[in-house]
C-alpha positions as CSV (number, residue, x, y, z in Angstrom):
1,M,229.2,34.1,94.9
2,A,226.3,34.7,97.3
3,Y,227.5,34.5,100.9
4,A,226.7,36.1,104.2
5,T,229.1,38.2,106.2
6,F,228.2,36.1,109.2
7,N,228.2,32.3,109.3
8,K,224.8,31.5,110.9
9,P,221.7,33.3,109.8
10,S,219.8,31.6,112.6
11,L,221.6,33.8,115.1
12,H,219.6,36.7,113.6
13,F,216.4,35.1,112.4
14,N,214.9,31.7,113.3
15,T,211.6,29.9,113.2
16,K,210.7,28.0,116.4
17,L,207.7,25.6,116.6
18,Y,206.3,24.8,120.0
19,T,203.3,23.1,121.7
20,G,201.2,25.0,124.2
21,N,200.9,23.7,127.8
22,G,198.3,26.1,129.1
23,T,200.4,27.1,132.1
24,A,200.0,30.6,133.6
25,I,202.9,32.9,134.3
26,G,202.3,32.5,138.1
27,S,203.0,28.8,137.7
28,G,206.1,29.3,135.5
29,G,204.5,29.8,132.1
30,N,205.8,28.0,129.1
31,A,209.5,28.7,128.5
32,I,210.2,28.3,124.8
33,T,213.9,27.6,124.1
34,G,215.9,26.7,121.0
35,V,215.5,30.0,119.2
36,G,219.3,30.3,119.0
37,H,219.5,33.9,120.3
38,Q,217.6,36.3,122.5
39,P,214.9,37.6,120.2
40,D,213.9,41.3,120.2
41,F,210.9,40.9,117.8
42,V,208.7,37.8,118.2
43,W,205.7,37.0,115.9
44,I,203.5,34.2,117.1
45,K,200.6,32.4,115.4
46,D,198.4,29.6,116.7
47,R,198.5,27.0,113.9
48,S,195.6,24.9,115.4
49,A,192.9,27.5,116.1
50,G,191.6,30.7,114.6
51,N,193.5,33.0,117.0
52,N,195.1,36.3,115.9
53,H,198.7,36.8,115.0
54,N,200.5,38.3,118.0
55,L,203.6,40.5,117.8
56,Y,205.9,41.6,120.6
57,D,209.1,43.5,120.6
58,V,211.7,44.7,123.1
59,L,211.0,48.4,122.8
60,R,207.3,48.0,123.7
61,G,208.2,45.3,126.2
62,G,206.7,42.0,127.2
63,Q,203.0,41.8,127.9
64,K,202.3,44.3,125.2
65,G,201.0,43.0,121.9
66,L,199.8,44.0,118.4
67,Q,198.0,41.8,115.9
68,T,198.5,41.9,112.2
69,S,195.2,40.2,111.6
70,N,193.3,43.3,112.7
71,N,193.9,47.1,113.1
72,G,193.5,47.1,116.9
73,A,195.5,49.3,119.3
74,E,198.2,47.7,121.4
75,Y,196.9,45.6,124.2
76,T,198.4,44.7,127.6
77,N,198.1,41.2,129.0
78,T,200.3,39.5,131.6
79,E,199.5,36.1,130.2
80,V,201.0,36.6,126.7
81,L,204.7,36.9,125.9
82,N,206.0,37.8,129.4
83,S,209.8,37.9,128.8
84,F,212.5,37.8,126.2
85,N,215.1,35.2,127.3
86,S,218.6,34.3,126.3
87,D,217.5,31.5,124.0
88,G,213.8,32.3,123.5
89,F,210.9,33.7,125.4
90,T,208.2,32.8,128.0
91,V,204.5,32.9,127.4
92,G,201.5,32.6,129.8
93,D,198.2,30.9,129.4
94,S,196.6,33.2,126.9
95,G,195.0,31.2,124.1
96,G,196.7,33.1,121.3
97,V,200.1,32.0,122.5
98,N,199.7,29.0,124.8
99,T,196.5,26.9,124.7
100,N,197.2,23.4,126.0
101,S,198.1,21.0,123.2
102,N,197.8,23.6,120.4
103,N,200.6,23.9,117.9
104,Y,202.3,27.3,117.5
105,V,204.8,28.9,115.3
106,S,207.1,31.7,116.4
107,W,209.2,33.8,114.0
108,N,212.1,35.5,115.9
109,W,214.3,38.4,114.8
110,K,217.4,39.7,116.6
111,A,217.6,43.5,116.8
112,G,219.9,45.3,119.2
113,G,218.4,44.7,122.6
114,A,217.4,47.7,124.7
115,G,217.0,50.7,122.4
116,S,218.9,54.0,122.3
117,A,218.0,57.5,121.4
118,N,218.2,58.5,117.7
119,T,218.1,62.2,116.7
120,D,218.6,61.9,113.0
121,G,215.1,63.1,112.2
122,N,213.0,66.1,113.2
123,V,211.4,63.9,115.9
124,N,213.4,61.9,118.3
125,S,213.1,58.1,118.0
126,T,214.2,55.1,120.1
127,V,216.0,52.5,118.0
128,S,217.0,48.9,118.6
129,V,219.2,48.0,115.6
130,N,221.1,45.1,114.3
131,T,223.2,46.5,111.5
132,T,224.8,43.2,110.7
133,A,221.4,41.7,109.8
134,G,219.8,44.9,108.5
135,F,217.0,45.1,111.0
136,S,215.8,47.8,113.4
137,I,212.8,48.4,115.6
138,V,211.9,52.1,115.9
139,S,209.6,53.8,118.4
140,W,208.5,57.4,118.2
141,A,205.5,59.7,118.9
142,S,203.5,61.0,116.0
143,N,202.5,64.7,116.3
144,G,200.0,65.2,113.5
145,Q,202.6,66.7,111.2
146,E,205.1,65.6,108.6
147,Q,207.9,63.9,110.4
148,S,211.4,62.5,109.6
149,I,212.3,59.6,111.7
150,G,215.8,58.0,112.2
151,H,215.9,54.2,111.7
152,G,219.5,53.5,112.6
153,L,220.3,51.0,109.8
154,G,223.1,53.1,108.2
155,V,221.8,52.1,104.8
156,T,218.5,52.7,103.0
157,P,215.6,50.4,104.1
158,K,214.0,48.1,101.5
159,M,210.8,47.6,103.6
160,I,209.2,49.4,106.5
161,I,206.2,48.2,108.5
162,M,204.6,50.7,110.8
163,K,201.7,50.7,113.3
164,T,200.1,53.0,115.7
165,R,200.1,51.7,119.3
166,G,197.4,53.8,120.9
167,T,194.8,53.9,118.1
168,G,193.0,51.4,115.9
169,D,194.7,52.4,112.7
170,G,195.9,49.9,110.1
171,W,199.3,48.5,109.5
172,I,201.1,50.5,106.9
173,V,203.7,48.8,104.7
174,G,206.2,50.4,102.3
175,H,208.3,48.3,100.0
176,E,210.9,49.6,97.6
177,D,209.6,47.5,94.7
178,A,206.0,48.7,95.2
179,G,207.3,52.3,95.0
180,W,207.6,54.6,98.0
181,A,204.8,56.8,96.6
182,N,202.5,53.8,97.4
183,Y,201.7,51.8,100.5
184,M,200.0,48.5,101.4
185,V,198.0,47.4,104.4
186,L,199.3,44.4,106.3
187,N,196.0,43.7,108.1
188,G,194.1,43.7,104.7
189,S,194.2,42.2,101.3
190,T,193.9,45.3,99.2
191,A,196.3,46.2,96.4
192,K,198.8,48.9,96.9
193,I,197.3,52.4,97.4
194,S,198.8,55.5,95.8
195,D,199.5,58.0,98.6
196,D,203.0,59.5,98.9
197,R,202.2,61.0,102.3
198,M,203.0,57.6,104.0
199,F,206.7,57.3,103.0
200,S,207.6,60.1,100.6
201,P,205.5,63.2,101.5
202,S,205.8,66.6,100.0
203,G,208.9,68.3,101.4
204,G,210.5,64.9,102.2
205,S,211.9,62.2,100.0
206,D,212.1,58.5,99.7
207,P,213.8,56.8,102.7
208,T,217.6,57.4,103.0
209,N,220.4,55.7,104.8
210,S,219.5,57.5,108.0
211,L,215.8,58.3,108.1
212,W,212.4,58.1,106.5
213,W,209.5,60.6,106.2
214,T,205.8,60.2,106.9
215,N,202.9,62.5,107.3
216,S,201.0,61.2,110.3
217,T,197.8,63.1,109.4
218,A,197.4,60.5,106.6
219,W,197.3,57.4,108.7
220,V,197.1,58.3,112.4
221,T,193.6,59.0,113.9
222,G,193.8,62.4,115.5
223,G,197.4,62.7,114.3
224,S,199.1,61.9,117.6
225,T,200.0,58.6,119.3
226,D,202.9,56.4,120.0
227,C,204.0,54.4,117.0
228,I,206.3,51.4,116.2
229,A,208.1,50.4,113.0
230,Y,210.0,47.4,111.8
231,C,212.7,48.5,109.3
232,F,214.6,46.1,107.0
233,T,217.4,46.3,104.5
234,E,219.0,43.7,102.4
235,K,222.0,41.7,103.4
236,K,223.7,39.4,100.9
237,G,223.2,35.8,101.6
238,Y,220.8,36.5,104.5
239,S,217.8,38.6,103.4
240,K,216.2,39.6,100.1
241,F,213.4,42.1,99.3
242,G,212.2,42.0,95.7
243,K,209.4,41.5,93.2
244,Y,208.5,39.0,90.5
245,M,205.8,38.4,87.9
246,G,203.6,35.3,88.0
247,N,203.1,33.1,84.9
248,G,199.9,31.3,85.9
249,N,201.5,27.8,85.5
250,D,202.1,25.0,87.8
251,D,205.8,25.4,86.9
252,G,206.1,28.9,88.3
253,P,208.9,31.5,88.0
254,F,212.1,30.9,89.9
255,I,213.0,33.8,92.3
256,Y,216.7,34.0,93.0
257,T,217.6,35.1,96.5
258,G,221.2,33.8,96.8
259,F,220.3,31.6,99.8
260,K,218.2,28.7,100.9
261,P,215.0,30.4,102.3
262,A,213.9,29.9,105.9
263,W,210.9,32.3,105.7
264,V,209.1,34.1,102.9
265,I,206.1,36.5,102.9
266,I,204.5,37.3,99.5
267,K,201.8,39.8,98.5
268,S,200.4,40.8,95.2
269,H,200.7,44.5,95.1
270,I,198.2,44.9,92.3
271,G,195.6,42.3,93.4
272,T,193.3,41.8,96.4
273,D,195.1,38.8,97.8
274,N,196.3,37.8,101.2
275,W,199.8,38.2,102.7
276,I,201.1,34.6,102.6
277,I,203.8,33.3,104.9
278,Y,205.9,30.2,104.3
279,D,208.7,28.9,106.4
280,N,211.1,25.9,106.5
281,K,209.7,24.3,109.7
282,R,206.0,23.9,109.2
283,N,205.3,20.9,107.0
284,G,208.4,22.0,105.2
285,S,209.0,19.7,102.2
286,N,209.1,20.2,98.5
287,G,207.3,17.7,96.2
288,Q,203.9,16.4,95.3
289,G,201.1,14.7,97.2
290,S,198.7,15.4,100.0
291,D,201.5,15.7,102.6
292,A,203.8,17.8,100.5
293,G,203.9,21.2,101.6
294,N,205.4,24.3,102.8
295,A,202.2,25.1,104.6
296,R,201.0,28.6,104.6
297,L,199.5,31.2,107.0
298,Y,197.9,34.5,106.2
299,A,199.3,37.5,108.0
300,N,196.1,39.5,107.6
301,T,193.7,36.8,108.9
302,N,193.3,34.7,112.0
303,S,192.8,31.5,109.9
304,V,194.3,28.2,111.0
305,E,197.3,26.9,109.1
306,D,196.5,26.0,105.5
307,L,197.9,22.6,104.6
308,T,196.9,22.7,100.9
309,A,199.7,20.8,99.3
310,D,202.5,22.0,97.0
311,Q,202.2,25.7,96.6
312,I,205.8,26.7,96.7
313,S,209.2,25.1,96.7
314,F,212.4,26.2,98.5
315,H,215.7,25.7,96.8
316,S,219.4,26.2,97.7
317,N,219.4,29.6,96.0
318,G,215.7,30.8,96.0
319,F,212.1,29.7,95.8
320,A,209.5,29.1,93.1
321,P,205.7,28.9,93.1
322,T,204.5,25.4,92.1
323,K,200.9,26.2,91.4
324,D,198.9,28.8,89.5
325,Y,197.5,29.9,92.9
326,S,196.4,33.6,92.4
327,S,198.0,34.9,95.6
328,I,201.5,33.9,94.5
329,N,201.4,33.1,90.8
330,Y,198.6,34.7,88.8
331,N,199.4,35.1,85.1
332,D,201.1,38.5,84.8
333,G,200.5,39.1,88.5
334,N,203.0,41.4,90.2
335,Y,204.2,40.3,93.6
336,I,206.5,41.7,96.2
337,Y,208.3,39.5,98.8
338,M,210.5,39.6,101.9
339,A,212.7,36.5,102.5
340,F,215.2,35.4,105.1
341,A,217.9,32.7,104.9
342,E,218.3,29.3,106.4
343,E,221.8,29.3,105.0
344,P,223.5,31.2,102.2
345,L,224.2,29.6,98.8
346,V,227.9,29.6,99.9
347,A,227.7,28.9,103.6
348,N,230.8,30.7,105.0
349,V,232.9,33.6,103.9
350,G,236.0,32.4,102.2
351,E,234.7,28.8,101.9
352,S,233.0,27.0,99.1
353,I,230.4,25.1,101.0
354,P,227.2,25.1,98.9
355,A,223.8,25.0,100.5
356,T,221.6,22.1,99.5
357,A,218.0,22.1,98.3
358,R,215.2,20.6,100.4
């Protein structure tokens, strides 16, 4: 049976919706609670306006953001996410995170708090790792050479997302099912690009249970700057990283995950399509009609939330496209995905408590 080795996936990943109040940090800001844990990686998107996606993590610290909807360098702003709290986070009055009356979504992952030194590679890294949930945040300095970098997971990553902090270079994504000799760009819609220097350079190998390789001359302007990476591996009943082929029908293929999904990101790795994000909190219902949903956002654009009805359905053990929409279900289209659980198919270890569909 598909079960997790921990009882509550929401202790490691959770989606939290909130409404902006426009309050500055000096006046207390907007304290968002109900996440269910102290998050170490927070991804925020304004659902109501065309503001960029904003990403924050514990290694870079509060007030320092990156945006997947562009390739910009890290910015500093005291009025964005200001602190990571025991049950959420606090934001200031920046429009991208807290415009008065705007609706926001935040996706929250638990890593390992303050990072520690990792010397597994030929360059030292700082790693905040949650081995239970298969997630680590990794910070290191590129040096214009081929580098091996410790990720701390203890098992081989399925997906790695990396970004320069000091330069305007794109977001580089590696996914096992797209092949480590290829990479994709999170801030763009391009198909996968063949270039083994990103994750499997000459003299290195594919990622292992302790490190991955990259040649920074291939993707870092000038070769040298501070970098950040988010590394993920699969945990039964909690996370799944895979691929599927579209059929171009309204009755799309069923993708088995072994859990009821809480969050899914999908990208065609052979087509020029957007990175599409669905979750279980935003207009989250299966079915037909103008209010049916699983509303989508695009990681690579600043677009407002797309409420076009009935594109995907979440089930107790996976998900399925419900339209022939090209970004998720083109006939013979090849797609990769990353998914996290609301609850496992069997909810608790040693128990037979089945998850229910939506």
